[in-house]
ROTORPA-528180 format. One record per atom (N, C-alpha, C): residue number from 0; y, z, x; atom name. Coordinates in nm, 3 decimals. Atoms other than C-alpha are relative to their C-alpha. Example, Ala and Ser with C-alpha at 12.3 -4.5 7.8 and 13.67 -1.06 7.14 Angstrom:
# residues 2
{num->0; y->-0.119; z->0.000; x->0.089; atome->N} .
{num->0; y->-0.450; z->0.780; x->1.230; atome->CA} .
{num->0; y->0.120; z->0.000; x->0.090; atome->C} .
{num->1; y->-0.119; z->-0.006; x->-0.082; atome->N} .
{num->1; y->-0.106; z->0.714; x->1.367; atome->CA} .
{num->1; y->0.109; z->0.073; x->-0.077; atome->C} .
# end
This chain:
# residues 119
{num->0; y->0.073; z->0.092; x->-0.086; atome->N} .
{num->0; y->0.705; z->1.631; x->0.043; atome->CA} .
{num->0; y->0.083; z->-0.025; x->0.126; atome->C} .
{num->1; y->-0.068; z->0.022; x->-0.127; atome->N} .
{num->1; y->0.788; z->1.576; x->0.408; atome->CA} .
{num->1; y->-0.062; z->-0.121; x->0.070; atome->C} .
{num->2; y->0.048; z->0.117; x->-0.073; atome->N} .
{num->2; y->0.761; z->1.253; x->0.605; atome->CA} .
{num->2; y->-0.058; z->-0.106; x->-0.092; atome->C} .
{num->3; y->0.054; z->0.114; x->0.075; atome->N} .
{num->3; y->0.662; z->0.908; x->0.479; atome->CA} .
{num->3; y->-0.076; z->-0.089; x->0.096; atome->C} .
{num->4; y->0.080; z->0.089; x->-0.083; atome->N} .
{num->4; y->0.386; z->0.689; x->0.620; atome->CA} .
{num->4; y->0.056; z->-0.142; x->-0.015; atome->C} .
{num->5; y->-0.053; z->0.136; x->0.000; atome->N} .
{num->5; y->0.532; z->0.350; x->0.716; atome->CA} .
{num->5; y->-0.071; z->-0.080; x->0.109; atome->C} .
{num->6; y->0.061; z->0.089; x->-0.099; atome->N} .
{num->6; y->0.410; z->0.050; x->0.913; atome->CA} .
{num->6; y->0.112; z->-0.072; x->0.075; atome->C} .
{num->7; y->-0.093; z->0.072; x->-0.086; atome->N} .
{num->7; y->0.606; z->-0.089; x->1.208; atome->CA} .
{num->7; y->-0.087; z->-0.085; x->0.093; atome->C} .
{num->8; y->0.089; z->0.088; x->-0.077; atome->N} .
{num->8; y->0.434; z->-0.393; x->1.357; atome->CA} .
{num->8; y->-0.144; z->0.032; x->-0.035; atome->C} .
{num->9; y->0.140; z->-0.033; x->0.026; atome->N} .
{num->9; y->0.069; z->-0.300; x->1.397; atome->CA} .
{num->9; y->-0.026; z->0.150; x->0.008; atome->C} .
{num->10; y->0.012; z->-0.144; x->-0.016; atome->N} .
{num->10; y->0.136; z->0.073; x->1.415; atome->CA} .
{num->10; y->0.050; z->0.072; x->-0.126; atome->C} .
{num->11; y->-0.044; z->-0.085; x->0.110; atome->N} .
{num->11; y->0.155; z->0.331; x->1.137; atome->CA} .
{num->11; y->0.062; z->0.127; x->0.059; atome->C} .
{num->12; y->-0.066; z->-0.124; x->-0.042; atome->N} .
{num->12; y->0.394; z->0.622; x->1.181; atome->CA} .
{num->12; y->0.041; z->0.078; x->-0.124; atome->C} .
{num->13; y->-0.057; z->-0.084; x->0.103; atome->N} .
{num->13; y->0.499; z->0.916; x->0.968; atome->CA} .
{num->13; y->0.145; z->0.020; x->0.038; atome->C} .
{num->14; y->-0.144; z->0.002; x->-0.024; atome->N} .
{num->14; y->0.878; z->0.887; x->0.946; atome->CA} .
{num->14; y->0.064; z->0.120; x->-0.068; atome->C} .
{num->15; y->-0.071; z->-0.115; x->0.054; atome->N} .
{num->15; y->1.098; z->1.193; x->0.897; atome->CA} .
{num->15; y->0.149; z->-0.032; x->-0.008; atome->C} .
{num->16; y->-0.143; z->0.024; x->0.021; atome->N} .
{num->16; y->1.443; z->1.138; x->0.748; atome->CA} .
{num->16; y->0.080; z->0.115; x->0.059; atome->C} .
{num->17; y->-0.090; z->-0.102; x->-0.054; atome->N} .
{num->17; y->1.740; z->1.334; x->0.876; atome->CA} .
{num->17; y->-0.014; z->0.129; x->-0.081; atome->C} .
{num->18; y->0.008; z->-0.131; x->0.065; atome->N} .
{num->18; y->1.699; z->1.704; x->0.799; atome->CA} .
{num->18; y->-0.138; z->0.041; x->-0.047; atome->C} .
{num->19; y->0.134; z->-0.037; x->0.047; atome->N} .
{num->19; y->1.332; z->1.689; x->0.694; atome->CA} .
{num->19; y->-0.073; z->0.082; x->0.106; atome->C} .
{num->20; y->0.075; z->-0.084; x->-0.091; atome->N} .
{num->20; y->1.115; z->1.959; x->0.846; atome->CA} .
{num->20; y->-0.146; z->-0.044; x->0.004; atome->C} .
{num->21; y->0.142; z->0.025; x->-0.013; atome->N} .
{num->21; y->0.767; z->1.904; x->0.979; atome->CA} .
{num->21; y->-0.076; z->0.117; x->-0.059; atome->C} .
{num->22; y->0.084; z->-0.105; x->0.055; atome->N} .
{num->22; y->0.494; z->2.098; x->0.799; atome->CA} .
{num->22; y->-0.075; z->0.069; x->0.114; atome->C} .
{num->23; y->0.067; z->-0.073; x->-0.107; atome->N} .
{num->23; y->0.298; z->2.361; x->0.997; atome->CA} .
{num->23; y->-0.108; z->-0.081; x->0.074; atome->C} .
{num->24; y->0.103; z->0.080; x->-0.067; atome->N} .
{num->24; y->0.003; z->2.127; x->1.069; atome->CA} .
{num->24; y->0.058; z->-0.114; x->0.082; atome->C} .
{num->25; y->-0.066; z->0.109; x->-0.071; atome->N} .
{num->25; y->0.238; z->1.850; x->1.174; atome->CA} .
{num->25; y->0.066; z->0.048; x->0.129; atome->C} .
{num->26; y->-0.068; z->-0.054; x->-0.118; atome->N} .
{num->26; y->0.418; z->2.076; x->1.420; atome->CA} .
{num->26; y->-0.097; z->0.034; x->0.111; atome->C} .
{num->27; y->0.100; z->-0.020; x->-0.105; atome->N} .
{num->27; y->0.092; z->2.113; x->1.614; atome->CA} .
{num->27; y->-0.028; z->-0.130; x->0.074; atome->C} .
{num->28; y->0.017; z->0.131; x->-0.062; atome->N} .
{num->28; y->0.131; z->1.754; x->1.732; atome->CA} .
{num->28; y->0.030; z->0.006; x->0.150; atome->C} .
{num->29; y->-0.024; z->0.011; x->-0.144; atome->N} .
{num->29; y->0.126; z->1.656; x->2.099; atome->CA} .
{num->29; y->0.148; z->-0.031; x->0.023; atome->C} .
{num->30; y->-0.139; z->0.024; x->-0.035; atome->N} .
{num->30; y->0.477; z->1.675; x->2.244; atome->CA} .
{num->30; y->0.100; z->0.073; x->-0.087; atome->C} .
{num->31; y->-0.092; z->-0.069; x->0.089; atome->N} .
{num->31; y->0.624; z->1.889; x->1.965; atome->CA} .
{num->31; y->0.050; z->0.129; x->0.064; atome->C} .
{num->32; y->-0.063; z->-0.124; x->-0.045; atome->N} .
{num->32; y->0.867; z->2.165; x->2.063; atome->CA} .
{num->32; y->0.093; z->0.044; x->-0.113; atome->C} .
{num->33; y->-0.074; z->-0.047; x->0.117; atome->N} .
{num->33; y->1.016; z->2.377; x->1.784; atome->CA} .
{num->33; y->0.152; z->-0.008; x->0.020; atome->C} .
{num->34; y->-0.145; z->-0.001; x->-0.024; atome->N} .
{num->34; y->1.363; z->2.424; x->1.939; atome->CA} .
{num->34; y->0.054; z->-0.141; x->0.017; atome->C} .
{num->35; y->-0.043; z->0.138; x->-0.021; atome->N} .
{num->35; y->1.385; z->2.062; x->2.047; atome->CA} .
{num->35; y->0.004; z->-0.076; x->-0.133; atome->C} .
{num->36; y->0.004; z->0.066; x->0.130; atome->N} .
{num->36; y->1.285; z->1.942; x->1.701; atome->CA} .
{num->36; y->0.120; z->0.041; x->-0.085; atome->C} .
{num->37; y->-0.116; z->-0.046; x->0.076; atome->N} .
{num->37; y->1.561; z->2.155; x->1.547; atome->CA} .
{num->37; y->0.125; z->-0.074; x->0.046; atome->C} .
{num->38; y->-0.115; z->0.074; x->-0.053; atome->N} .
{num->38; y->1.812; z->1.979; x->1.775; atome->CA} .
{num->38; y->-0.003; z->-0.147; x->-0.044; atome->C} .
{num->39; y->0.013; z->0.141; x->0.032; atome->N} .
{num->39; y->1.678; z->1.632; x->1.691; atome->CA} .
{num->39; y->0.002; z->-0.028; x->-0.151; atome->C} .
{num->40; y->0.015; z->0.016; x->0.145; atome->N} .
{num->40; y->1.644; z->1.690; x->1.315; atome->CA} .
{num->40; y->0.116; z->-0.073; x->-0.067; atome->C} .
{num->41; y->-0.117; z->0.064; x->0.062; atome->N} .
{num->41; y->1.998; z->1.574; x->1.233; atome->CA} .
{num->41; y->0.073; z->-0.093; x->0.097; atome->C} .
{num->42; y->-0.063; z->0.088; x->-0.099; atome->N} .
{num->42; y->2.066; z->1.346; x->1.530; atome->CA} .
{num->42; y->0.043; z->-0.131; x->-0.066; atome->C} .
{num->43; y->-0.049; z->0.119; x->0.069; atome->N} .
{num->43; y->2.280; z->1.048; x->1.423; atome->CA} .
{num->43; y->-0.066; z->-0.132; x->0.041; atome->C} .
{num->44; y->0.060; z->0.126; x->-0.047; atome->N} .
{num->44; y->2.088; z->0.783; x->1.625; atome->CA} .
{num->44; y->-0.152; z->0.007; x->0.011; atome->C} .
{num->45; y->0.145; z->-0.019; x->-0.015; atome->N} .
{num->45; y->1.731; z->0.922; x->1.614; atome->CA} .
{num->45; y->-0.064; z->0.036; x->-0.133; atome->C} .
{num->46; y->0.085; z->-0.051; x->0.108; atome->N} .
{num->46; y->1.456; z->0.970; x->1.358; atome->CA} .
{num->46; y->-0.133; z->0.039; x->0.062; atome->C} .
{num->47; y->0.126; z->-0.052; x->-0.055; atome->N} .
{num->47; y->1.148; z->1.176; x->1.436; atome->CA} .
{num->47; y->-0.118; z->-0.066; x->-0.070; atome->C} .
{num->48; y->0.121; z->0.062; x->0.055; atome->N} .
{num->48; y->0.803; z->1.025; x->1.386; atome->CA} .
{num->48; y->-0.124; z->0.066; x->0.060; atome->C} .
{num->49; y->0.131; z->-0.035; x->-0.052; atome->N} .
{num->49; y->0.438; z->1.114; x->1.426; atome->CA} .
{num->49; y->-0.082; z->-0.127; x->-0.001; atome->C} .
{num->50; y->0.085; z->0.117; x->-0.008; atome->N} .
{num->50; y->0.196; z->0.848; x->1.540; atome->CA} .
{num->50; y->-0.131; z->0.039; x->0.067; atome->C} .
{num->51; y->0.127; z->-0.023; x->-0.066; atome->N} .
{num->51; y->-0.152; z->0.816; x->1.688; atome->CA} .
{num->51; y->-0.026; z->-0.115; x->0.096; atome->C} .
{num->52; y->0.041; z->0.110; x->-0.086; atome->N} .
{num->52; y->-0.321; z->0.607; x->1.952; atome->CA} .
{num->52; y->-0.104; z->-0.084; x->-0.073; atome->C} .
{num->53; y->0.106; z->0.077; x->0.064; atome->N} .
{num->53; y->-0.658; z->0.484; x->1.825; atome->CA} .
{num->53; y->-0.059; z->0.077; x->-0.118; atome->C} .
{num->54; y->0.057; z->-0.083; x->0.104; atome->N} .
{num->54; y->-0.803; z->0.768; x->1.623; atome->CA} .
{num->54; y->0.110; z->0.066; x->-0.084; atome->C} .
{num->55; y->-0.103; z->-0.062; x->0.085; atome->N} .
{num->55; y->-0.624; z->0.943; x->1.335; atome->CA} .
{num->55; y->0.049; z->0.136; x->0.052; atome->C} .
{num->56; y->-0.042; z->-0.127; x->-0.061; atome->N} .
{num->56; y->-0.602; z->1.265; x->1.541; atome->CA} .
{num->56; y->-0.019; z->-0.013; x->0.151; atome->C} .
{num->57; y->-0.112; z->-0.086; x->0.033; atome->N} .
{num->57; y->-0.432; z->1.398; x->1.740; atome->CA} .
{num->57; y->0.126; z->-0.082; x->-0.029; atome->C} .
{num->58; y->-0.131; z->0.061; x->0.025; atome->N} .
{num->58; y->-0.083; z->1.318; x->1.616; atome->CA} .
{num->58; y->0.086; z->0.016; x->0.125; atome->C} .
{num->59; y->-0.091; z->-0.002; x->-0.115; atome->N} .
{num->59; y->0.180; z->1.239; x->1.878; atome->CA} .
{num->59; y->0.143; z->0.002; x->-0.055; atome->C} .
{num->60; y->-0.139; z->-0.016; x->0.043; atome->N} .
{num->60; y->0.540; z->1.352; x->1.825; atome->CA} .
{num->60; y->0.088; z->-0.093; x->0.083; atome->C} .
{num->61; y->-0.092; z->0.088; x->-0.070; atome->N} .
{num->61; y->0.808; z->1.099; x->1.912; atome->CA} .
{num->61; y->0.125; z->-0.022; x->-0.083; atome->C} .
{num->62; y->-0.121; z->0.034; x->0.073; atome->N} .
{num->62; y->1.139; z->0.954; x->1.804; atome->CA} .
{num->62; y->0.020; z->-0.150; x->0.002; atome->C} .
{num->63; y->-0.051; z->0.137; x->0.001; atome->N} .
{num->63; y->1.276; z->0.618; x->1.703; atome->CA} .
{num->63; y->0.149; z->0.011; x->0.029; atome->C} .
{num->64; y->-0.141; z->-0.002; x->-0.037; atome->N} .
{num->64; y->1.615; z->0.548; x->1.861; atome->CA} .
{num->64; y->0.062; z->-0.136; x->-0.026; atome->C} .
{num->65; y->-0.076; z->0.122; x->0.025; atome->N} .
{num->65; y->1.870; z->0.291; x->1.748; atome->CA} .
{num->65; y->0.131; z->0.009; x->0.077; atome->C} .
{num->66; y->-0.130; z->0.004; x->-0.067; atome->N} .
{num->66; y->2.167; z->0.191; x->1.964; atome->CA} .
{num->66; y->0.082; z->-0.118; x->-0.051; atome->C} .
{num->67; y->-0.066; z->0.120; x->0.052; atome->N} .
{num->67; y->2.266; z->-0.113; x->1.754; atome->CA} .
{num->67; y->0.092; z->0.027; x->-0.119; atome->C} .
{num->68; y->-0.089; z->-0.033; x->0.111; atome->N} .
{num->68; y->2.474; z->0.074; x->1.496; atome->CA} .
{num->68; y->-0.065; z->-0.002; x->-0.137; atome->C} .
{num->69; y->0.070; z->-0.001; x->0.129; atome->N} .
{num->69; y->2.207; z->0.069; x->1.223; atome->CA} .
{num->69; y->0.042; z->0.121; x->-0.082; atome->C} .
{num->70; y->-0.036; z->-0.108; x->0.092; atome->N} .
{num->70; y->2.294; z->0.280; x->0.918; atome->CA} .
{num->70; y->-0.128; z->0.078; x->-0.032; atome->C} .
{num->71; y->0.124; z->-0.075; x->0.017; atome->N} .
{num->71; y->2.020; z->0.542; x->0.941; atome->CA} .
{num->71; y->-0.004; z->0.080; x->-0.130; atome->C} .
{num->72; y->0.000; z->-0.067; x->0.131; atome->N} .
{num->72; y->2.131; z->0.726; x->0.626; atome->CA} .
{num->72; y->-0.051; z->-0.096; x->-0.107; atome->C} .
{num->73; y->0.049; z->0.100; x->0.095; atome->N} .
{num->73; y->2.072; z->0.405; x->0.431; atome->CA} .
{num->73; y->-0.148; z->-0.027; x->0.023; atome->C} .
{num->74; y->0.141; z->0.020; x->-0.031; atome->N} .
{num->74; y->1.740; z->0.357; x->0.611; atome->CA} .
{num->74; y->-0.083; z->0.116; x->-0.055; atome->C} .
{num->75; y->0.071; z->-0.116; x->0.056; atome->N} .
{num->75; y->1.636; z->0.712; x->0.516; atome->CA} .
{num->75; y->-0.023; z->-0.019; x->-0.150; atome->C} .
{num->76; y->0.013; z->0.021; x->0.144; atome->N} .
{num->76; y->1.701; z->0.625; x->0.151; atome->CA} .
{num->76; y->-0.103; z->-0.108; x->-0.031; atome->C} .
{num->77; y->0.098; z->0.106; x->0.021; atome->N} .
{num->77; y->1.500; z->0.303; x->0.179; atome->CA} .
{num->77; y->-0.142; z->0.050; x->0.026; atome->C} .
{num->78; y->0.133; z->-0.054; x->-0.030; atome->N} .
{num->78; y->1.207; z->0.483; x->0.341; atome->CA} .
{num->78; y->-0.045; z->0.093; x->-0.112; atome->C} .
{num->79; y->0.035; z->-0.095; x->0.105; atome->N} .
{num->79; y->1.213; z->0.760; x->0.082; atome->CA} .
{num->79; y->-0.027; z->-0.070; x->-0.133; atome->C} .
{num->80; y->0.020; z->0.075; x->0.123; atome->N} .
{num->80; y->1.234; z->0.503; x->-0.198; atome->CA} .
{num->80; y->-0.112; z->-0.102; x->0.009; atome->C} .
{num->81; y->0.112; z->0.094; x->-0.018; atome->N} .
{num->81; y->0.949; z->0.294; x->-0.054; atome->CA} .
{num->81; y->0.044; z->-0.146; x->0.009; atome->C} .
{num->82; y->-0.049; z->0.138; x->-0.006; atome->N} .
{num->82; y->1.169; z->-0.014; x->-0.007; atome->CA} .
{num->82; y->0.031; z->-0.047; x->0.142; atome->C} .
{num->83; y->-0.025; z->0.040; x->-0.139; atome->N} .
{num->83; y->1.199; z->-0.018; x->0.374; atome->CA} .
{num->83; y->-0.092; z->-0.115; x->0.039; atome->C} .
{num->84; y->0.076; z->0.116; x->-0.048; atome->N} .
{num->84; y->1.086; z->-0.340; x->0.539; atome->CA} .
{num->84; y->-0.008; z->0.005; x->0.151; atome->C} .
{num->85; y->0.019; z->-0.002; x->-0.144; atome->N} .
{num->85; y->0.967; z->-0.408; x->0.890; atome->CA} .
{num->85; y->0.127; z->-0.037; x->0.075; atome->C} .
{num->86; y->-0.125; z->0.039; x->-0.064; atome->N} .
{num->86; y->1.300; z->-0.574; x->0.975; atome->CA} .
{num->86; y->0.100; z->0.113; x->0.014; atome->C} .
{num->87; y->-0.088; z->-0.115; x->-0.009; atome->N} .
{num->87; y->1.475; z->-0.242; x->0.915; atome->CA} .
{num->87; y->-0.018; z->0.077; x->0.132; atome->C} .
{num->88; y->0.032; z->-0.072; x->-0.123; atome->N} .
{num->88; y->1.312; z->-0.115; x->1.235; atome->CA} .
{num->88; y->0.010; z->-0.089; x->0.124; atome->C} .
{num->89; y->-0.008; z->0.097; x->-0.109; atome->N} .
{num->89; y->1.384; z->-0.422; x->1.451; atome->CA} .
{num->89; y->0.082; z->0.051; x->0.118; atome->C} .
{num->90; y->-0.084; z->-0.050; x->-0.109; atome->N} .
{num->90; y->1.650; z->-0.241; x->1.654; atome->CA} .
{num->90; y->-0.047; z->0.132; x->0.059; atome->C} .
{num->91; y->0.047; z->-0.131; x->-0.043; atome->N} .
{num->91; y->1.442; z->0.072; x->1.712; atome->CA} .
{num->91; y->-0.083; z->-0.006; x->0.128; atome->C} .
{num->92; y->0.082; z->-0.020; x->-0.119; atome->N} .
{num->92; y->1.292; z->0.190; x->2.039; atome->CA} .
{num->92; y->-0.074; z->0.132; x->-0.020; atome->C} .
{num->93; y->0.080; z->-0.123; x->0.010; atome->N} .
{num->93; y->1.007; z->0.445; x->2.033; atome->CA} .
{num->93; y->0.005; z->0.073; x->0.133; atome->C} .
{num->94; y->-0.002; z->-0.082; x->-0.121; atome->N} .
{num->94; y->1.038; z->0.731; x->2.281; atome->CA} .
{num->94; y->-0.077; z->0.129; x->-0.026; atome->C} .
{num->95; y->0.078; z->-0.122; x->0.007; atome->N} .
{num->95; y->0.829; z->1.036; x->2.355; atome->CA} .
{num->95; y->0.065; z->0.107; x->0.087; atome->C} .
{num->96; y->-0.058; z->-0.107; x->-0.083; atome->N} .
{num->96; y->0.974; z->1.371; x->2.472; atome->CA} .
{num->96; y->-0.095; z->0.037; x->0.114; atome->C} .
{num->97; y->0.078; z->-0.037; x->-0.119; atome->N} .
{num->97; y->0.857; z->1.456; x->2.823; atome->CA} .
{num->97; y->0.086; z->0.084; x->0.093; atome->C} .
{num->98; y->-0.069; z->-0.074; x->-0.105; atome->N} .
{num->98; y->0.947; z->1.687; x->3.106; atome->CA} .
{num->98; y->-0.025; z->-0.071; x->0.131; atome->C} .
{num->99; y->0.014; z->0.059; x->-0.133; atome->N} .
{num->99; y->1.016; z->1.527; x->3.442; atome->CA} .
{num->99; y->0.048; z->0.103; x->0.101; atome->C} .
{num->100; y->-0.034; z->-0.094; x->-0.105; atome->N} .
{num->100; y->1.047; z->1.713; x->3.771; atome->CA} .
{num->100; y->0.061; z->-0.076; x->0.116; atome->C} .
{num->101; y->-0.066; z->0.061; x->-0.115; atome->N} .
{num->101; y->1.290; z->1.621; x->4.048; atome->CA} .
{num->101; y->-0.082; z->0.030; x->0.125; atome->C} .
{num->102; y->0.079; z->-0.019; x->-0.122; atome->N} .
{num->102; y->1.096; z->1.567; x->4.371; atome->CA} .
{num->102; y->0.077; z->0.071; x->0.109; atome->C} .
{num->103; y->-0.082; z->-0.062; x->-0.104; atome->N} .
{num->103; y->1.387; z->1.691; x->4.581; atome->CA} .
{num->103; y->0.022; z->0.149; x->-0.025; atome->C} .
{num->104; y->-0.036; z->-0.140; x->0.026; atome->N} .
{num->104; y->1.486; z->2.015; x->4.407; atome->CA} .
{num->104; y->-0.094; z->0.071; x->-0.098; atome->C} .
{num->105; y->0.098; z->-0.052; x->0.095; atome->N} .
{num->105; y->1.198; z->2.065; x->4.158; atome->CA} .
{num->105; y->0.061; z->0.045; x->-0.134; atome->C} .
{num->106; y->-0.061; z->-0.029; x->0.130; atome->N} .
{num->106; y->1.442; z->2.093; x->3.866; atome->CA} .
{num->106; y->-0.078; z->-0.073; x->-0.108; atome->C} .
{num->107; y->0.070; z->0.060; x->0.112; atome->N} .
{num->107; y->1.277; z->2.024; x->3.531; atome->CA} .
{num->107; y->0.103; z->-0.046; x->-0.103; atome->C} .
{num->108; y->-0.093; z->0.059; x->0.094; atome->N} .
{num->108; y->1.459; z->1.794; x->3.290; atome->CA} .
{num->108; y->-0.080; z->-0.058; x->-0.116; atome->C} .
{num->109; y->0.066; z->0.054; x->0.119; atome->N} .
{num->109; y->1.358; z->1.709; x->2.934; atome->CA} .
{num->109; y->0.062; z->-0.136; x->-0.030; atome->C} .
{num->110; y->-0.047; z->0.137; x->0.024; atome->N} .
{num->110; y->1.384; z->1.333; x->2.863; atome->CA} .
{num->110; y->-0.075; z->-0.061; x->-0.118; atome->C} .
{num->111; y->0.070; z->0.081; x->0.098; atome->N} .
{num->111; y->1.292; z->1.081; x->2.597; atome->CA} .
{num->111; y->-0.046; z->-0.126; x->0.073; atome->C} .
{num->112; y->0.056; z->0.113; x->-0.074; atome->N} .
{num->112; y->1.061; z->0.830; x->2.768; atome->CA} .
{num->112; y->-0.039; z->-0.110; x->-0.097; atome->C} .
{num->113; y->0.028; z->0.115; x->0.086; atome->N} .
{num->113; y->1.039; z->0.483; x->2.612; atome->CA} .
{num->113; y->-0.145; z->-0.043; x->0.015; atome->C} .
{num->114; y->0.140; z->0.039; x->-0.001; atome->N} .
{num->114; y->0.686; z->0.381; x->2.515; atome->CA} .
{num->114; y->-0.019; z->-0.145; x->-0.045; atome->C} .
{num->115; y->0.013; z->0.136; x->0.049; atome->N} .
{num->115; y->0.708; z->0.065; x->2.307; atome->CA} .
{num->115; y->0.122; z->-0.035; x->-0.083; atome->C} .
{num->116; y->-0.115; z->0.046; x->0.076; atome->N} .
{num->116; y->0.970; z->-0.142; x->2.132; atome->CA} .
{num->116; y->-0.049; z->-0.066; x->-0.127; atome->C} .
{num->117; y->0.034; z->0.063; x->0.127; atome->N} .
{num->117; y->0.942; z->-0.231; x->1.764; atome->CA} .
{num->117; y->0.051; z->-0.142; x->-0.003; atome->C} .
{num->118; y->-0.042; z->0.139; x->0.006; atome->N} .
{num->118; y->0.966; z->-0.601; x->1.682; atome->CA} .
{num->118; y->0.093; z->-0.026; x->-0.116; atome->C} .
# end
């Protein structure tokens, strides 16, 4: 099994613990890039998630980022064991991978753009 459906505030996301791979259907999500996902899969401060806007499809690929020193290995265990609570995500910021273009030189840079902050 890959990913766990969790609730953060009023939003449901599929949370992927460190090292978990997305299934083929999941990797067709908006914003997903295979090489980028491989780099983010074991990142020490990020966890990958899939979410939606209003309808259940399409899925949107994003990440939760913690800069407060949260123990994400312990959080992974709580999520996998079904014991994670909303407070476990209080320090997380949701970001979506995007490409931005410099107006001066037209260089393309891949960034994580912040969308919403968990409470």
